[in-house]
gemmi code that builds the backbone of each chain (N, CA, C; Angstrom):
import gemmi

chains = {
    "A": [
        ("MET", (26.972, 83.583, 8.779), (26.004, 84.699, 8.665), (25.665, 84.895, 7.180)),
        ("ILE", (24.391, 84.966, 6.895), (23.920, 85.199, 5.507), (23.239, 86.565, 5.466)),
        ("ARG", (23.579, 87.387, 4.490), (22.910, 88.646, 4.263), (22.570, 88.782, 2.810)),
        ("ILE", (21.291, 88.993, 2.514), (20.859, 89.114, 1.102), (19.948, 90.325, 1.022)),
        ("SER", (20.177, 91.148, -0.008), (19.274, 92.306, -0.291), (18.966, 92.271, -1.775)),
        ("GLU", (17.700, 92.090, -2.132), (17.330, 92.020, -3.529), (16.036, 92.812, -3.755)),
        ("LYS", (15.788, 93.118, -5.046), (14.554, 93.833, -5.394), (13.876, 93.034, -6.499)),
        ("ILE", (12.535, 93.166, -6.549), (11.770, 92.517, -7.593), (10.782, 93.573, -8.136)),
        ("PRO", (10.647, 93.666, -9.475), (9.614, 94.559, -10.016), (8.219, 94.035, -9.621)),
        ("SER", (7.262, 94.922, -9.577), (5.903, 94.468, -9.148), (5.188, 93.739, -10.270)),
        ("LYS", (5.666, 92.536, -10.537), (5.023, 91.667, -11.535), (4.770, 90.302, -10.843)),
        ("LEU", (3.494, 89.974, -10.726), (3.155, 88.744, -9.956), (3.783, 87.498, -10.550)),
        ("GLU", (3.903, 87.491, -11.898), (4.422, 86.275, -12.536), (5.858, 85.977, -12.159)),
        ("LEU", (6.564, 86.963, -11.612), (7.978, 86.782, -11.247), (8.124, 86.176, -9.829)),
        ("VAL", (7.040, 86.223, -9.072), (7.136, 85.885, -7.639), (7.637, 84.422, -7.382)),
        ("PRO", (7.016, 83.400, -7.930), (7.486, 82.082, -7.569), (8.970, 81.805, -7.864)),
        ("GLY", (9.453, 82.266, -9.030), (10.855, 82.068, -9.407), (11.783, 82.913, -8.542)),
        ("PHE", (11.373, 84.101, -8.211), (12.209, 84.988, -7.396), (12.336, 84.417, -5.974)),
        ("SER", (11.248, 83.991, -5.391), (11.353, 83.441, -4.022), (12.130, 82.146, -4.003)),
        ("LEU", (11.981, 81.345, -5.075), (12.748, 80.109, -5.153), (14.243, 80.389, -5.198)),
        ("SER", (14.616, 81.436, -5.931), (16.039, 81.774, -6.019), (16.586, 82.238, -4.648)),
        ("LEU", (15.755, 82.914, -3.875), (16.176, 83.312, -2.515), (16.277, 82.105, -1.598)),
        ("ILE", (15.349, 81.184, -1.733), (15.404, 79.982, -0.900), (16.688, 79.179, -1.219)),
        ("ASP", (17.054, 79.147, -2.500), (18.302, 78.501, -2.890), (19.491, 79.123, -2.160)),
        ("LYS", (19.474, 80.418, -2.001), (20.592, 81.127, -1.371), (20.702, 80.869, 0.125)),
        ("ILE", (19.623, 80.383, 0.730), (19.713, 80.081, 2.180), (19.669, 78.567, 2.419)),
        ("SER", (19.844, 77.802, 1.363), (19.667, 76.364, 1.485), (20.715, 75.694, 2.355)),
        ("SER", (21.799, 76.424, 2.722), (22.801, 75.823, 3.601), (22.379, 75.863, 5.055)),
        ("LEU", (21.302, 76.575, 5.363), (20.845, 76.655, 6.775), (20.346, 75.299, 7.246)),
        ("PRO", (20.553, 74.984, 8.546), (20.122, 73.685, 9.069), (18.621, 73.620, 9.363)),
        ("LEU", (17.849, 73.719, 8.296), (16.392, 73.672, 8.450), (15.859, 72.399, 7.783)),
        ("LYS", (14.699, 71.944, 8.272), (14.085, 70.788, 7.696), (13.371, 71.169, 6.404)),
        ("GLU", (13.128, 70.188, 5.542), (12.497, 70.412, 4.255), (11.179, 71.156, 4.389)),
        ("GLU", (10.379, 70.775, 5.407), (9.083, 71.451, 5.547), (9.240, 72.905, 6.043)),
        ("GLU", (10.376, 73.157, 6.740), (10.624, 74.576, 7.143), (10.977, 75.457, 5.933)),
        ("PHE", (11.770, 74.906, 5.003), (12.058, 75.651, 3.753), (10.760, 75.855, 2.984)),
        ("PHE", (9.924, 74.816, 2.953), (8.613, 74.909, 2.251), (7.788, 76.022, 2.852)),
        ("ASN", (7.740, 76.053, 4.188), (6.905, 77.083, 4.861), (7.498, 78.485, 4.691)),
        ("ILE", (8.829, 78.582, 4.731), (9.444, 79.907, 4.556), (9.170, 80.416, 3.096)),
        ("LYS", (9.263, 79.524, 2.140), (8.988, 79.924, 0.748), (7.512, 80.376, 0.610)),
        ("LEU", (6.611, 79.641, 1.262), (5.224, 79.992, 1.213), (4.991, 81.431, 1.797)),
        ("CYS", (5.612, 81.655, 2.957), (5.461, 82.967, 3.609), (6.070, 84.100, 2.736)),
        ("LEU", (7.210, 83.791, 2.150), (7.825, 84.805, 1.280), (6.930, 85.079, 0.052)),
        ("ASP", (6.407, 84.026, -0.547), (5.475, 84.206, -1.675), (4.305, 85.065, -1.251)),
        ("GLU", (3.692, 84.736, -0.124), (2.486, 85.481, 0.302), (2.834, 86.967, 0.584)),
        ("ALA", (3.983, 87.204, 1.232), (4.391, 88.593, 1.533), (4.648, 89.362, 0.255)),
        ("LEU", (5.308, 88.701, -0.741), (5.608, 89.355, -1.989), (4.335, 89.661, -2.803)),
        ("VAL", (3.442, 88.708, -2.818), (2.154, 88.914, -3.533), (1.374, 90.069, -2.908)),
        ("ASN", (1.329, 90.120, -1.598), (0.629, 91.225, -0.917), (1.288, 92.569, -1.247)),
        ("ALA", (2.631, 92.562, -1.189), (3.373, 93.833, -1.464), (3.125, 94.315, -2.883)),
        ("ILE", (3.132, 93.391, -3.833), (2.953, 93.761, -5.246), (1.501, 94.160, -5.545)),
        ("LYS", (0.580, 93.352, -5.042), (-0.845, 93.561, -5.369), (-1.430, 94.712, -4.566)),
        ("HIS", (-1.322, 94.618, -3.216), (-1.999, 95.649, -2.396), (-1.111, 96.844, -2.097)),
        ("GLY", (0.200, 96.637, -1.953), (1.094, 97.720, -1.701), (1.378, 98.564, -2.944)),
        ("ASN", (2.048, 97.930, -3.880), (2.478, 98.668, -5.093), (1.393, 98.681, -6.183)),
        ("LYS", (0.228, 98.128, -5.893), (-0.887, 98.158, -6.831), (-0.537, 97.711, -8.235)),
        ("LEU", (0.305, 96.721, -8.314), (0.692, 96.073, -9.590), (1.452, 97.037, -10.532)),
        ("ASN", (2.009, 98.105, -9.967), (2.758, 99.035, -10.788), (4.160, 98.448, -11.028)),
        ("PRO", (4.464, 97.965, -12.255), (5.752, 97.289, -12.468), (6.973, 98.202, -12.262)),
        ("ASP", (6.737, 99.524, -12.248), (7.877, 100.430, -12.062), (8.262, 100.537, -10.551)),
        ("LEU", (7.375, 100.060, -9.682), (7.677, 100.132, -8.250), (8.255, 98.790, -7.805)),
        ("PRO", (9.479, 98.811, -7.249), (10.049, 97.525, -6.796), (9.582, 97.149, -5.377)),
        ("VAL", (9.715, 95.885, -5.098), (9.551, 95.404, -3.715), (10.925, 94.959, -3.257)),
        ("GLU", (11.306, 95.418, -2.072), (12.619, 95.131, -1.548), (12.568, 93.962, -0.556)),
        ("VAL", (13.541, 93.056, -0.683), (13.581, 91.955, 0.254), (14.972, 91.929, 0.889)),
        ("ASP", (14.998, 91.894, 2.241), (16.233, 91.734, 2.992), (16.168, 90.477, 3.814)),
        ("ILE", (17.180, 89.676, 3.708), (17.212, 88.436, 4.489), (18.537, 88.417, 5.304)),
        ("GLU", (18.404, 88.099, 6.585), (19.568, 87.890, 7.453), (19.396, 86.594, 8.189)),
        ("ALA", (20.442, 85.811, 8.237), (20.341, 84.566, 8.966), (21.631, 84.253, 9.680)),
        ("ASP", (21.512, 83.686, 10.852), (22.695, 83.172, 11.563), (22.322, 81.761, 12.103)),
        ("ASP", (23.056, 81.309, 13.087), (22.822, 79.957, 13.614), (21.510, 79.858, 14.343)),
        ("ASN", (20.959, 80.979, 14.755), (19.772, 80.929, 15.623), (18.469, 81.242, 14.922)),
        ("SER", (18.525, 82.061, 13.880), (17.277, 82.468, 13.245), (17.477, 82.978, 11.834)),
        ("ILE", (16.377, 83.069, 11.122), (16.361, 83.726, 9.808), (15.294, 84.809, 9.845)),
        ("THR", (15.701, 86.030, 9.402), (14.789, 87.150, 9.383), (14.586, 87.612, 7.935)),
        ("LEU", (13.333, 87.706, 7.519), (13.027, 88.171, 6.168), (12.208, 89.436, 6.303)),
        ("LYS", (12.643, 90.488, 5.564), (11.837, 91.721, 5.517), (11.419, 91.985, 4.103)),
        ("VAL", (10.144, 92.304, 3.920), (9.616, 92.592, 2.604), (8.984, 93.996, 2.647)),
        ("LYS", (9.455, 94.874, 1.772), (9.026, 96.270, 1.830), (8.444, 96.711, 0.505)),
        ("ASP", (7.212, 97.311, 0.567), (6.641, 97.848, -0.655), (6.665, 99.383, -0.637)),
        ("GLN", (6.198, 100.007, -1.703), (6.244, 101.468, -1.839), (4.844, 102.057, -1.692)),
        ("GLY", (3.893, 101.289, -1.130), (2.518, 101.754, -1.081), (2.233, 102.655, 0.071)),
        ("ALA", (0.931, 102.750, 0.387), (0.468, 103.658, 1.443), (0.321, 102.967, 2.790)),
        ("GLY", (0.640, 101.696, 2.830), (0.445, 100.911, 4.068), (-0.975, 100.391, 4.209)),
        ("PHE", (-1.265, 99.745, 5.298), (-2.628, 99.224, 5.520), (-2.821, 99.023, 7.026)),
        ("ASP", (-4.067, 98.788, 7.394), (-4.396, 98.626, 8.811), (-4.110, 97.185, 9.257)),
        ("PHE", (-2.855, 96.967, 9.587), (-2.445, 95.576, 9.925), (-2.948, 95.101, 11.272)),
        ("GLN", (-3.571, 96.008, 12.036), (-4.035, 95.601, 13.343), (-5.487, 95.083, 13.279)),
        ("ASN", (-6.101, 95.249, 12.157), (-7.507, 94.779, 11.993), (-7.641, 93.851, 10.784)),
        ("ILE", (-6.912, 92.750, 10.820), (-7.035, 91.796, 9.746), (-7.970, 90.673, 10.203)),
        ("PRO", (-9.109, 90.471, 9.555), (-10.006, 89.427, 10.021), (-9.402, 88.033, 9.934)),
        ("GLU", (-9.577, 87.226, 10.968), (-9.060, 85.855, 10.951), (-9.914, 85.031, 10.014)),
        ("PRO", (-9.334, 84.370, 9.047), (-10.161, 83.628, 8.070), (-10.567, 82.242, 8.529)),
        ("ILE", (-10.556, 81.982, 9.835), (-10.891, 80.627, 10.322), (-12.180, 80.629, 11.148)),
        ("ARG", (-12.827, 81.775, 11.226), (-14.093, 81.826, 12.014), (-15.243, 81.328, 11.159)),
        ("PRO", (-16.328, 80.874, 11.788), (-17.466, 80.392, 11.013), (-17.968, 81.425, 9.972)),
        ("ASP", (-17.875, 82.716, 10.334), (-18.344, 83.727, 9.369), (-17.312, 84.146, 8.319)),
        ("THR", (-16.077, 83.662, 8.445), (-15.049, 84.030, 7.483), (-14.431, 82.849, 6.755)),
        ("ILE", (-14.676, 81.619, 7.226), (-14.035, 80.457, 6.619), (-14.395, 80.275, 5.161)),
        ("HIS", (-15.610, 80.749, 4.788), (-16.044, 80.579, 3.379), (-15.518, 81.699, 2.437)),
        ("LYS", (-14.864, 82.674, 3.025), (-14.354, 83.792, 2.193), (-13.266, 83.266, 1.259)),
        ("VAL", (-13.283, 83.736, 0.037), (-12.358, 83.230, -0.946), (-10.920, 83.724, -0.678)),
        ("SER", (-10.761, 84.990, -0.305), (-9.420, 85.531, -0.121), (-9.146, 85.862, 1.349)),
        ("GLY", (-7.926, 86.340, 1.617), (-7.627, 86.837, 2.967), (-6.908, 85.834, 3.832)),
        ("ARG", (-6.141, 84.910, 3.242), (-5.454, 83.918, 4.030), (-3.940, 84.118, 4.085)),
        ("GLY", (-3.415, 85.013, 3.268), (-1.970, 85.166, 3.157), (-1.312, 85.526, 4.458)),
        ("ILE", (-1.768, 86.604, 5.079), (-1.135, 87.050, 6.320), (-1.384, 86.067, 7.450)),
        ("PHE", (-2.581, 85.451, 7.445), (-2.876, 84.447, 8.445), (-1.864, 83.275, 8.368)),
        ("LEU", (-1.595, 82.842, 7.124), (-0.610, 81.754, 6.946), (0.786, 82.190, 7.465)),
        ("ILE", (1.152, 83.428, 7.125), (2.459, 83.921, 7.578), (2.556, 83.912, 9.126)),
        ("LYS", (1.499, 84.427, 9.766), (1.487, 84.482, 11.226), (1.516, 83.093, 11.846)),
        ("SER", (0.876, 82.129, 11.144), (0.805, 80.780, 11.676), (2.148, 80.028, 11.483)),
        ("LEU", (2.825, 80.294, 10.396), (3.987, 79.489, 10.061), (5.327, 80.069, 10.539)),
        ("MET", (5.326, 81.394, 10.831), (6.553, 82.047, 11.292), (6.533, 82.127, 12.825)),
        ("ASP", (7.695, 82.257, 13.439), (7.774, 82.404, 14.900), (7.472, 83.825, 15.360)),
        ("GLU", (7.883, 84.811, 14.565), (7.576, 86.227, 14.932), (7.207, 86.957, 13.638)),
        ("VAL", (6.186, 87.778, 13.740), (5.796, 88.625, 12.583), (5.524, 90.047, 13.101)),
        ("GLU", (6.137, 91.023, 12.489), (5.909, 92.421, 12.876), (5.728, 93.270, 11.625)),
        ("PHE", (4.946, 94.334, 11.785), (4.799, 95.278, 10.681), (5.403, 96.601, 11.086)),
        ("PHE", (5.972, 97.293, 10.142), (6.575, 98.610, 10.368), (6.111, 99.586, 9.320)),
        ("ASP", (6.337, 100.873, 9.595), (6.096, 101.909, 8.597), (4.658, 101.812, 8.039)),
        ("TYR", (3.705, 101.787, 8.929), (2.252, 101.726, 8.557), (1.904, 100.446, 7.771)),
        ("GLY", (2.702, 99.421, 7.910), (2.379, 98.158, 7.228), (3.087, 97.994, 5.877)),
        ("LYS", (3.949, 98.970, 5.584), (4.671, 98.869, 4.308), (5.806, 97.835, 4.382)),
        ("VAL", (6.218, 97.547, 5.632), (7.286, 96.548, 5.832), (6.742, 95.415, 6.685)),
        ("ILE", (6.930, 94.192, 6.229), (6.629, 93.033, 7.083), (7.938, 92.355, 7.432)),
        ("LYS", (8.130, 92.082, 8.729), (9.327, 91.374, 9.183), (8.872, 89.983, 9.673)),
        ("MET", (9.510, 88.970, 9.116), (9.141, 87.604, 9.473), (10.386, 86.883, 10.024)),
        ("VAL", (10.227, 86.279, 11.170), (11.372, 85.557, 11.766), (11.049, 84.098, 11.986)),
        ("LYS", (11.971, 83.230, 11.578), (11.883, 81.813, 11.837), (13.066, 81.418, 12.718)),
        ("LEU", (12.805, 80.830, 13.852), (13.890, 80.374, 14.693), (14.468, 79.086, 14.187)),
        ("ILE", (15.777, 78.942, 14.321), (16.424, 77.704, 13.854), (16.652, 76.848, 15.085)),
        ("ARG", (15.937, 75.746, 15.144), (16.064, 74.850, 16.282), (17.237, 73.915, 16.130)),
        ("LYS", (17.933, 73.702, 17.217), (19.095, 72.806, 17.159), (18.657, 71.409, 16.742)),
        ("GLY", (19.521, 70.796, 15.945), (19.182, 69.457, 15.488), (18.374, 69.443, 14.212)),
        ("GLY", (18.084, 70.612, 13.702), (17.349, 70.714, 12.436), (18.187, 70.140, 11.310)),
        ("ARG", (17.545, 69.446, 10.425), (18.284, 68.767, 9.371), (17.338, 68.603, 8.181)),
        ("ARG", (17.903, 68.682, 6.973), (17.032, 68.533, 5.786), (16.705, 67.095, 5.522)),
    ],
    "B": [
        ("MET", (2.064, 73.629, -13.750), (1.017, 72.739, -13.243), (0.364, 71.982, -14.388)),
        ("LYS", (0.129, 70.729, -14.217), (-0.583, 69.933, -15.232), (-1.863, 69.387, -14.613)),
        ("VAL", (-2.888, 69.234, -15.424), (-4.148, 68.656, -14.931), (-4.562, 67.541, -15.894)),
        ("LYS", (-4.762, 66.352, -15.359), (-5.273, 65.243, -16.173), (-6.679, 64.908, -15.702)),
        ("GLU", (-7.587, 64.882, -16.627), (-8.983, 64.665, -16.261), (-9.425, 63.275, -16.700)),
        ("ASP", (-9.999, 62.490, -15.776), (-10.495, 61.144, -16.076), (-11.907, 61.022, -15.568)),
        ("ARG", (-12.566, 59.963, -15.984), (-13.888, 59.722, -15.516), (-13.942, 58.309, -14.917)),
        ("LEU", (-14.326, 58.201, -13.654), (-14.497, 56.892, -12.997), (-15.942, 56.798, -12.596)),
        ("SER", (-16.693, 55.971, -13.332), (-18.168, 55.922, -13.250), (-18.737, 57.353, -13.283)),
        ("ASP", (-19.367, 57.824, -12.223), (-19.931, 59.182, -12.326), (-19.065, 60.249, -11.651)),
        ("VAL", (-17.825, 59.897, -11.389), (-16.909, 60.837, -10.732), (-15.847, 61.395, -11.737)),
        ("THR", (-15.755, 62.696, -11.767), (-14.683, 63.340, -12.557), (-13.461, 63.437, -11.694)),
        ("VAL", (-12.381, 62.789, -12.125), (-11.142, 62.797, -11.336), (-10.133, 63.737, -12.009)),
        ("CYS", (-9.730, 64.779, -11.265), (-8.714, 65.701, -11.766), (-7.431, 65.381, -11.028)),
        ("SER", (-6.462, 64.871, -11.768), (-5.146, 64.612, -11.157), (-4.303, 65.826, -11.401)),
        ("LEU", (-3.960, 66.551, -10.348), (-3.196, 67.751, -10.434), (-1.704, 67.418, -10.251)),
        ("GLU", (-0.867, 68.172, -10.953), (0.567, 67.898, -10.834), (1.345, 69.217, -10.807)),
        ("GLY", (2.295, 69.319, -9.880), (3.141, 70.516, -9.778), (2.672, 71.484, -8.719)),
        ("GLU", (2.929, 72.755, -8.961), (2.564, 73.801, -7.993), (1.226, 74.443, -8.345)),
        ("ILE", (0.437, 74.759, -7.339), (-0.773, 75.565, -7.544), (-0.441, 76.893, -6.907)),
        ("ASN", (-0.106, 77.872, -7.740), (0.387, 79.155, -7.241), (-0.290, 80.344, -7.941)),
        ("ILE", (0.190, 81.529, -7.628), (-0.382, 82.764, -8.136), (-0.376, 82.791, -9.679)),
        ("ASN", (0.583, 82.116, -10.259), (0.675, 82.132, -11.751), (-0.317, 81.225, -12.439)),
        ("ASN", (-0.590, 80.069, -11.834), (-1.463, 79.122, -12.563), (-2.834, 78.921, -11.925)),
        ("SER", (-3.143, 79.595, -10.827), (-4.489, 79.517, -10.258), (-5.552, 79.926, -11.258)),
        ("PRO", (-5.348, 80.987, -12.084), (-6.386, 81.351, -13.074), (-6.654, 80.210, -14.078)),
        ("GLU", (-5.577, 79.493, -14.461), (-5.722, 78.371, -15.398), (-6.554, 77.266, -14.739)),
        ("LEU", (-6.282, 76.996, -13.465), (-7.037, 75.983, -12.724), (-8.511, 76.382, -12.639)),
        ("ARG", (-8.762, 77.699, -12.419), (-10.127, 78.197, -12.319), (-10.875, 77.890, -13.652)),
        ("LYS", (-10.204, 78.096, -14.772), (-10.808, 77.850, -16.089), (-11.163, 76.370, -16.246)),
        ("ILE", (-10.274, 75.505, -15.791), (-10.529, 74.076, -15.882), (-11.739, 73.712, -15.048)),
        ("PHE", (-11.816, 74.283, -13.842), (-12.984, 74.028, -12.990), (-14.260, 74.556, -13.604)),
        ("GLU", (-14.177, 75.722, -14.235), (-15.387, 76.290, -14.880), (-15.879, 75.352, -15.983)),
        ("ALA", (-14.972, 74.754, -16.722), (-15.328, 73.854, -17.830), (-16.021, 72.622, -17.254)),
        ("ILE", (-15.547, 72.132, -16.110), (-16.137, 70.965, -15.448), (-17.584, 71.283, -15.012)),
        ("ILE", (-17.767, 72.455, -14.463), (-19.096, 72.865, -14.002), (-20.040, 73.022, -15.170)),
        ("LYS", (-19.523, 73.579, -16.287), (-20.341, 73.755, -17.466), (-20.851, 72.410, -18.019)),
        ("LYS", (-19.994, 71.386, -17.839), (-20.407, 70.036, -18.297), (-21.466, 69.397, -17.386)),
        ("ASN", (-21.722, 70.112, -16.285), (-22.659, 69.664, -15.256), (-22.182, 68.419, -14.491)),
        ("ASP", (-20.867, 68.240, -14.450), (-20.305, 67.176, -13.626), (-20.478, 67.551, -12.168)),
        ("LYS", (-21.101, 66.673, -11.406), (-21.437, 67.053, -10.041), (-20.554, 66.409, -8.975)),
        ("LYS", (-19.845, 65.343, -9.356), (-18.929, 64.723, -8.377), (-17.534, 64.883, -8.892)),
        ("VAL", (-16.765, 65.657, -8.168), (-15.394, 65.973, -8.612), (-14.375, 65.608, -7.543)),
        ("LEU", (-13.425, 64.770, -7.960), (-12.353, 64.373, -7.050), (-11.036, 65.029, -7.494)),
        ("LEU", (-10.424, 65.770, -6.628), (-9.119, 66.373, -6.929), (-8.025, 65.535, -6.312)),
        ("ASP", (-7.201, 64.933, -7.162), (-6.122, 64.100, -6.637), (-4.843, 64.936, -6.534)),
        ("PHE", (-4.382, 65.115, -5.280), (-3.228, 65.943, -4.990), (-1.934, 65.140, -4.889)),
        ("THR", (-1.950, 63.878, -5.283), (-0.781, 63.037, -5.079), (0.480, 63.661, -5.666)),
        ("GLN", (0.373, 64.317, -6.839), (1.564, 64.890, -7.499), (1.672, 66.426, -7.296)),
        ("VAL", (0.935, 66.949, -6.310), (1.003, 68.402, -6.087), (2.111, 68.693, -5.051)),
        ("SER", (2.995, 69.619, -5.399), (4.127, 69.894, -4.533), (3.950, 71.149, -3.693)),
        ("TYR", (2.970, 71.995, -4.062), (2.885, 73.300, -3.399), (1.487, 73.927, -3.647)),
        ("VAL", (0.976, 74.572, -2.617), (-0.304, 75.327, -2.758), (-0.156, 76.603, -1.965)),
        ("ASP", (-0.427, 77.750, -2.638), (-0.404, 79.009, -1.880), (-1.836, 79.500, -1.649)),
        ("SER", (-1.991, 80.694, -1.103), (-3.320, 81.175, -0.736), (-4.195, 81.434, -2.003)),
        ("SER", (-3.537, 81.739, -3.134), (-4.341, 81.916, -4.345), (-4.910, 80.549, -4.802)),
        ("GLY", (-4.155, 79.501, -4.578), (-4.602, 78.162, -4.862), (-5.778, 77.795, -3.950)),
        ("LEU", (-5.620, 78.120, -2.673), (-6.726, 77.843, -1.721), (-7.988, 78.603, -2.174)),
        ("ALA", (-7.791, 79.859, -2.598), (-8.962, 80.671, -3.009), (-9.673, 80.010, -4.192)),
        ("THR", (-8.900, 79.491, -5.142), (-9.504, 78.830, -6.294), (-10.256, 77.585, -5.910)),
        ("LEU", (-9.715, 76.840, -4.966), (-10.409, 75.625, -4.473), (-11.729, 75.969, -3.741)),
        ("ILE", (-11.692, 77.070, -2.967), (-12.925, 77.464, -2.273), (-14.008, 77.889, -3.262)),
        ("GLU", (-13.563, 78.610, -4.278), (-14.514, 79.018, -5.335), (-15.202, 77.798, -5.979)),
        ("MET", (-14.356, 76.789, -6.331), (-14.844, 75.603, -6.990), (-15.815, 74.874, -6.042)),
        ("PHE", (-15.414, 74.767, -4.766), (-16.237, 74.091, -3.766), (-17.617, 74.770, -3.678)),
        ("GLN", (-17.608, 76.116, -3.662), (-18.885, 76.844, -3.513), (-19.757, 76.739, -4.770)),
        ("ARG", (-19.112, 76.840, -5.929), (-19.867, 76.743, -7.186), (-20.495, 75.357, -7.351)),
        ("LEU", (-19.751, 74.337, -6.986), (-20.294, 72.978, -7.074), (-21.452, 72.778, -6.122)),
        ("LYS", (-21.297, 73.325, -4.939), (-22.321, 73.202, -3.904), (-23.633, 73.844, -4.377)),
        ("LYS", (-23.491, 75.005, -5.054), (-24.642, 75.731, -5.534), (-25.463, 74.896, -6.538)),
        ("ILE", (-24.819, 74.063, -7.307), (-25.553, 73.229, -8.324), (-25.836, 71.819, -7.770)),
        ("GLY", (-25.636, 71.652, -6.475), (-25.948, 70.370, -5.850), (-24.834, 69.352, -6.025)),
        ("GLY", (-23.638, 69.847, -6.347), (-22.496, 68.941, -6.553), (-21.632, 68.798, -5.290)),
        ("HIS", (-20.567, 68.025, -5.450), (-19.697, 67.793, -4.289), (-18.253, 67.641, -4.753)),
        ("MET", (-17.375, 68.224, -3.994), (-15.936, 68.131, -4.297), (-15.224, 67.396, -3.178)),
        ("ARG", (-14.377, 66.452, -3.578), (-13.582, 65.716, -2.598), (-12.121, 65.823, -3.007)),
        ("MET", (-11.218, 65.708, -2.053), (-9.769, 65.775, -2.361), (-9.083, 64.562, -1.751)),
        ("CYS", (-7.943, 64.194, -2.360), (-7.215, 63.057, -1.796), (-5.725, 63.203, -2.127)),
        ("GLY", (-4.907, 62.398, -1.418), (-3.494, 62.248, -1.767), (-2.554, 63.376, -1.377)),
        ("MET", (-2.978, 64.220, -0.441), (-2.135, 65.361, -0.055), (-0.881, 64.883, 0.723)),
        ("ASN", (0.272, 65.506, 0.421), (1.431, 65.218, 1.268), (1.299, 66.004, 2.584)),
        ("GLU", (2.129, 65.704, 3.532), (2.022, 66.296, 4.868), (2.138, 67.805, 4.890)),
        ("LYS", (3.039, 68.329, 4.066), (3.267, 69.797, 4.035), (1.997, 70.537, 3.549)),
        ("ILE", (1.368, 69.966, 2.547), (0.191, 70.602, 1.996), (-1.012, 70.376, 2.919)),
        ("ARG", (-1.120, 69.201, 3.439), (-2.183, 68.908, 4.423), (-2.103, 69.908, 5.597)),
        ("ASN", (-0.902, 70.223, 6.003), (-0.684, 71.179, 7.097), (-1.291, 72.557, 6.773)),
        ("ILE", (-1.148, 72.972, 5.525), (-1.690, 74.263, 5.085), (-3.220, 74.275, 5.245)),
        ("PHE", (-3.826, 73.146, 4.857), (-5.301, 73.040, 4.990), (-5.709, 72.998, 6.469)),
        ("GLU", (-4.874, 72.374, 7.285), (-5.219, 72.259, 8.741), (-5.037, 73.653, 9.421)),
        ("ILE", (-3.984, 74.349, 9.110), (-3.761, 75.683, 9.698), (-4.937, 76.609, 9.365)),
        ("THR", (-5.396, 76.553, 8.135), (-6.453, 77.444, 7.687), (-7.852, 76.891, 8.010)),
        ("LYS", (-7.875, 75.723, 8.645), (-9.110, 75.046, 9.035), (-9.941, 74.617, 7.807)),
        ("LEU", (-9.351, 74.654, 6.629), (-10.097, 74.261, 5.438), (-10.303, 72.754, 5.398)),
        ("HIS", (-9.556, 72.011, 6.220), (-9.782, 70.560, 6.260), (-11.144, 70.240, 6.867)),
        ("LYS", (-11.710, 71.240, 7.599), (-13.050, 71.013, 8.153), (-14.135, 71.374, 7.136)),
        ("LEU", (-13.788, 72.287, 6.223), (-14.735, 72.707, 5.185), (-14.772, 71.729, 4.042)),
        ("PHE", (-13.589, 71.279, 3.627), (-13.484, 70.357, 2.507), (-13.597, 68.908, 2.973)),
        ("ASP", (-13.896, 68.073, 1.969), (-13.975, 66.628, 2.212), (-12.611, 66.055, 1.756)),
        ("ILE", (-11.731, 65.769, 2.672), (-10.380, 65.317, 2.328), (-10.140, 63.875, 2.750)),
        ("CYS", (-9.764, 63.035, 1.786), (-9.508, 61.621, 2.062), (-8.007, 61.356, 1.916)),
        ("ASP", (-7.536, 60.304, 2.564), (-6.096, 59.986, 2.444), (-5.710, 59.485, 1.067)),
        ("THR", (-6.492, 58.527, 0.586), (-6.132, 57.925, -0.707), (-7.252, 58.047, -1.749)),
        ("LYS", (-6.883, 57.811, -2.991), (-7.859, 57.894, -4.078), (-8.908, 56.791, -3.946)),
        ("ASP", (-8.457, 55.599, -3.552), (-9.387, 54.483, -3.380), (-10.478, 54.820, -2.355)),
        ("THR", (-10.016, 55.366, -1.192), (-10.989, 55.727, -0.163), (-11.935, 56.798, -0.683)),
        ("ALA", (-11.375, 57.760, -1.445), (-12.168, 58.889, -1.922), (-13.254, 58.454, -2.922)),
        ("ILE", (-12.896, 57.524, -3.791), (-13.837, 57.043, -4.797), (-14.949, 56.242, -4.168)),
        ("LYS", (-14.574, 55.474, -3.119), (-15.545, 54.631, -2.448), (-16.681, 55.466, -1.830)),
        ("ASP", (-17.873, 55.092, -2.078), (-19.061, 55.771, -1.503), (-19.160, 57.221, -1.877)),
        ("PHE", (-18.526, 57.642, -2.972), (-18.646, 59.062, -3.401), (-20.086, 59.285, -3.854)),
    ],
}
model = gemmi.Model(1)
for chain_id, residues in chains.items():
    chain = gemmi.Chain(chain_id)
    for i, (resn, *xyz) in enumerate(residues, 1):
        res = gemmi.Residue()
        res.name, res.seqid = resn, gemmi.SeqId(i, " ")
        for name, pos in zip(("N", "CA", "C"), xyz):
            atom = gemmi.Atom()
            atom.name, atom.element = name, gemmi.Element(name[0])
            atom.pos, atom.b_iso = gemmi.Position(*pos), 0.0
            res.add_atom(atom)
        chain.add_residue(res)
    model.add_chain(chain)
structure = gemmi.Structure()
structure.add_model(model)
structure.setup_entities()
């Protein structure tokens, strides 16, 4: 069983290094290399959203990350201090009228790459779950 | 991230190296702006040495694609590893962009 609770100040430049350090801490899990790649991408996207849209780039507001993993799954929760957002009406960026849009792919990537995604507390918390399939190997 | 720029006949080849992420996407945007200012219209982005692309990287690529299109130019990509190719497929950007497997194929008939 792995349990990690960490905080990051709302500074975008810290995101890639912070998420990499968390991925290092779960590297003993029996996941394939592309699964670690995808989990890091989802964590990066969730952190960037929390810092940019949730905490509005206020470096004094932290983003909290909780990770729990066992033999069956890994759960990552990312929580910001903002006002939340309308997570039920996020336009899909793959339609003919949205594919050319420059931004708006972060949550779509998370939903596509994770097995379960839920929002809580008006969207201030995103919970992402990746199932660990038997026989997974790096 | 490192970017090496070469010229192969009338094609500007940008060999990208490392991660394209939230930290260096603005730098990549500046490099693309400089290419457009030079009026280079055929741009090949070589992803052979790219290890990671996030949504800010995708956004920068879409911007470049659109700006080149506006001036009658064309952007092509090549050399993506499977993990990165998967990101383009999930987001359906592989249908928007012109993606080739290898640099040789990409240069041919550009």
